[in-house]
C-alpha positions as CSV (number, residue, x, y, z in Angstrom):
1,M,-88.3,103.2,-87.5
2,S,-84.7,103.8,-86.4
3,T,-83.2,101.9,-83.4
4,T,-82.9,105.2,-81.5
5,T,-86.5,106.0,-82.0
6,A,-87.5,102.5,-81.0
7,I,-85.6,102.7,-77.8
8,K,-87.2,106.1,-77.0
9,T,-90.7,104.7,-77.5
10,T,-90.0,101.5,-75.6
11,L,-88.1,102.7,-72.5
12,P,-90.8,105.1,-71.0
13,P,-93.4,102.3,-70.7
14,L,-90.8,99.9,-69.3
15,G,-89.7,102.6,-66.8
16,M,-93.3,103.2,-65.8
17,A,-93.8,99.4,-65.4
18,A,-90.7,99.1,-63.3
19,W,-91.8,101.9,-60.9
20,L,-95.3,100.5,-60.7
21,S,-94.1,97.0,-59.9
22,L,-91.8,98.4,-57.3
23,A,-94.7,100.3,-55.7
24,A,-96.8,97.1,-55.9
25,A,-94.1,95.3,-53.8
26,F,-95.1,97.6,-50.9
27,L,-98.8,98.2,-51.7
28,V,-99.8,94.5,-51.8
29,P,-98.7,93.7,-48.2
30,A,-99.9,97.2,-47.2
31,A,-103.4,96.6,-48.6
32,M,-104.1,93.0,-47.7
33,P,-105.2,92.0,-44.2
34,V,-102.9,90.0,-41.9
35,V,-104.8,86.8,-42.4
36,Y,-103.6,86.8,-46.0
37,L,-100.0,87.5,-45.1
38,P,-98.5,84.5,-46.9
39,F,-100.2,85.7,-50.1
40,S,-99.1,89.2,-49.4
41,W,-95.5,87.9,-49.3
42,L,-95.9,86.1,-52.6
43,G,-97.4,89.2,-54.2
44,S,-94.5,91.3,-53.0
45,L,-92.1,88.7,-54.3
46,A,-93.7,88.6,-57.7
47,A,-93.7,92.4,-57.9
48,L,-90.0,92.5,-57.2
49,V,-89.3,89.8,-59.8
50,L,-91.4,91.9,-62.3
51,F,-89.3,95.0,-61.3
52,C,-86.1,93.1,-62.1
53,A,-87.6,91.9,-65.4
54,C,-88.5,95.4,-66.4
55,I,-84.9,96.6,-65.7
56,G,-83.5,93.7,-67.7
57,R,-85.8,94.4,-70.6
58,G,-84.9,98.0,-70.7
59,I,-81.2,97.5,-70.5
60,A,-80.5,94.3,-72.4
61,G,-83.8,93.9,-74.3
62,R,-84.6,90.7,-72.4
63,S,-86.6,90.1,-69.3
64,E,-83.7,88.1,-67.8
65,G,-81.3,90.9,-68.8
66,I,-80.4,91.7,-65.2
67,L,-78.8,88.2,-65.1
68,I,-76.6,88.7,-68.2
69,D,-73.0,89.7,-67.6
70,Y,-70.4,91.6,-69.6
71,R,-69.7,88.4,-71.6
72,N,-73.3,88.3,-72.8
73,R,-74.0,85.1,-70.8
74,I,-76.5,84.4,-68.1
75,S,-74.5,84.4,-64.9
76,L,-75.0,81.9,-62.1
77,S,-73.5,84.3,-59.5
78,K,-75.9,87.1,-60.7
79,F,-78.8,84.6,-60.5
80,Q,-78.0,83.7,-56.9
81,A,-77.5,87.2,-55.7
82,A,-80.7,88.3,-57.3
83,A,-82.7,85.4,-55.9
84,W,-81.5,86.0,-52.3
85,T,-82.1,89.7,-52.6
86,V,-85.6,89.4,-53.9
87,L,-86.5,86.7,-51.4
88,V,-85.2,88.5,-48.4
89,L,-86.4,92.0,-49.3
90,S,-90.0,90.8,-50.1
91,A,-90.0,89.0,-46.7
92,L,-88.8,92.1,-44.9
93,I,-91.4,94.3,-46.6
94,T,-94.2,91.8,-45.7
95,A,-93.0,91.5,-42.1
96,V,-93.0,95.2,-41.6
97,F,-96.5,95.7,-43.0
98,G,-97.7,92.6,-41.1
99,R,-96.5,94.2,-37.8
100,L,-98.3,97.4,-38.8
101,H,-101.6,95.5,-39.3
102,M,-101.1,93.9,-36.0
103,G,-100.6,97.2,-34.3
104,I,-97.1,96.4,-33.0
105,A,-95.0,99.4,-31.8
106,Q,-91.8,99.9,-33.9
107,P,-93.0,97.8,-36.9
108,V,-89.7,98.2,-38.7
109,D,-87.8,96.5,-35.9
110,V,-87.5,93.2,-37.7
111,T,-84.3,91.2,-37.0
112,V,-82.4,89.6,-39.9
113,P,-80.6,86.5,-38.5
114,Q,-76.8,86.4,-38.8
115,Q,-76.8,83.1,-40.7
116,L,-79.1,84.7,-43.4
117,L,-76.8,87.7,-43.6
118,A,-73.9,85.3,-44.0
119,V,-75.5,83.5,-46.9
120,M,-76.3,86.8,-48.6
121,G,-72.8,88.0,-48.1
122,I,-71.4,84.8,-49.6
123,S,-73.5,85.2,-52.7
124,L,-72.4,88.9,-53.1
125,T,-68.8,87.9,-52.6
126,S,-69.1,85.4,-55.5
127,L,-70.8,88.1,-57.6
128,A,-67.9,90.4,-57.0
129,A,-65.1,87.8,-57.3
130,A,-66.3,86.0,-60.4
131,P,-65.6,88.8,-62.9
132,V,-62.3,89.6,-61.2
133,I,-61.1,86.0,-61.7
134,L,-62.2,86.0,-65.4
135,G,-60.5,89.4,-65.9
136,V,-57.2,88.0,-64.6
137,K,-57.5,85.1,-67.0
138,Q,-58.0,87.4,-69.9
139,E,-54.9,89.5,-69.0
140,Q,-52.7,86.5,-68.5
141,T,-53.2,85.4,-72.1
142,P,-50.8,87.1,-74.5
143,G,-51.7,88.2,-78.0
144,P,-54.8,89.6,-79.6
145,G,-57.7,87.3,-80.1
146,N,-56.3,84.7,-77.7
147,A,-58.6,85.4,-74.7
148,P,-59.5,82.1,-73.1
149,V,-62.8,83.3,-71.7
150,F,-65.8,82.5,-73.9
151,T,-67.8,85.6,-74.8
152,R,-71.0,85.8,-76.9
153,D,-71.4,88.6,-79.5
154,D,-74.9,89.7,-78.4
155,P,-76.9,89.6,-75.2
156,Q,-79.8,88.2,-77.3
157,N,-77.8,85.0,-77.7
158,A,-77.5,84.5,-73.9
159,E,-78.9,81.1,-72.8
160,W,-80.1,79.9,-69.4
161,L,-77.7,76.9,-69.8
162,D,-74.8,79.3,-69.7
163,M,-75.2,79.1,-65.9
164,L,-74.1,75.4,-66.1
165,R,-71.5,75.6,-68.9
166,G,-67.7,76.1,-68.6
167,E,-66.2,79.6,-68.8
168,E,-63.4,79.1,-71.3
169,N,-63.3,78.4,-75.1
170,S,-61.9,75.0,-74.3
171,N,-64.8,73.9,-72.1
172,Y,-67.8,76.2,-72.7
173,Q,-69.6,73.3,-74.6
174,S,-69.2,71.1,-71.5
175,A,-71.2,71.0,-68.3
176,D,-69.4,72.5,-65.3
177,L,-70.2,70.1,-62.4
178,G,-69.2,72.7,-59.9
179,K,-71.9,75.0,-61.2
180,V,-74.4,72.2,-61.4
181,Q,-73.7,71.4,-57.7
182,Q,-73.9,75.0,-56.7
183,L,-77.1,75.7,-58.5
184,L,-78.7,72.6,-56.9
185,I,-77.6,73.6,-53.4
186,T,-78.8,77.2,-54.0
187,L,-82.2,76.0,-55.2
188,I,-82.6,73.6,-52.3
189,V,-81.7,76.2,-49.7
190,L,-83.9,78.8,-51.3
191,V,-86.9,76.4,-51.3
192,I,-86.3,75.4,-47.7
193,Y,-86.0,79.0,-46.6
194,G,-89.1,80.0,-48.7
195,A,-91.0,77.2,-46.9
196,G,-89.8,78.7,-43.6
197,L,-91.1,82.1,-44.6
198,W,-94.5,80.7,-45.6
199,A,-94.8,79.0,-42.2
200,L,-93.8,82.3,-40.5
201,F,-96.4,84.4,-42.3
202,A,-99.1,81.7,-42.0
203,N,-98.8,82.0,-38.2
204,P,-97.3,85.5,-37.6
205,A,-98.0,85.5,-33.8
206,G,-96.7,81.9,-33.3
207,G,-94.6,81.6,-30.2
208,G,-95.2,85.2,-29.3
209,G,-92.7,86.3,-32.0
210,Q,-95.1,88.7,-33.7
211,L,-92.9,88.8,-36.8
212,S,-90.0,90.2,-34.8
213,A,-87.4,88.2,-36.8
214,L,-87.1,86.4,-40.1
215,P,-86.6,82.6,-40.0
216,D,-83.1,81.4,-39.2
217,L,-80.8,79.1,-41.3
218,S,-78.9,76.4,-39.6
219,D,-75.1,76.6,-39.4
220,Q,-74.9,73.5,-41.5
221,M,-76.8,75.2,-44.3
222,V,-74.5,78.2,-44.2
223,W,-71.4,75.9,-44.3
224,L,-72.9,74.0,-47.2
225,V,-73.5,77.3,-49.2
226,G,-70.1,78.6,-48.3
227,I,-68.3,75.4,-49.4
228,S,-70.2,75.3,-52.7
229,H,-69.3,78.9,-53.4
230,A,-65.6,78.3,-52.5
231,G,-65.5,75.3,-54.9
232,Y,-67.2,77.3,-57.6
233,L,-64.6,80.2,-57.4
234,A,-61.7,77.8,-57.1
235,Y,-62.8,75.9,-60.2
236,K,-63.4,79.1,-62.1
237,A,-59.8,80.3,-61.3
238,A,-58.2,77.1,-62.5
239,P,-57.1,76.8,-66.2
240,H,-59.1,74.3,-68.3
241,G,-57.0,73.4,-71.4
242,D,-55.8,75.3,-74.4
243,V,-57.4,78.3,-75.8
244,G,-59.9,77.4,-78.5
245,V,-61.9,79.3,-81.1
246,Q,-64.7,81.5,-79.7
247,G,-68.3,80.9,-80.7
248,S,-71.1,83.4,-80.9
């Protein structure tokens, strides 16, 4: 069977699975009673993750393909943007349907705190800035075949450890402590916020809030995330030794 034929026979089921998983992200909280709201949120979250996996599988041939960048490496900035997007969207969907189940007027009137918007904006800024920085590095290196940025030959070779490795041929086999720090901070904040969402959905009417707003993040958390992203981008922009030989 030719590659073209294989793609044609593979994409329709993946496309159908993607649409079904996206529909499930809404149907799960719509169908489950409000007493099971925390599990409705987890179901919506899982459905959105499956939706992203279907897209990645269809485009790059891997479930994590949505996280693979143009260098055929799994990108830390893409991981962070995807994680916050899936977490917040699943929470919003669950909150809206929870308010519908509770008979609240204007169920879509759910407030997203400014601190949460700031964290999502910081992640999206890194997502946009990272390839720009790498592109500038490529252009500043004269001569063919002398590009300092390490690139893999095939997306199938992308590795999860790429998120923690250096960007250039001179340091791609070394751990990037800036990335390690940023990943740890991101995971910690995601877990803390996820716990806040669970507490909210476990007691939706607590304090008379009636799911009127998503949980807030402290200013210190926002500053911590912002500083880690600033350090990540600054380290990415700095040169790291001589140009070496590219791997695959």
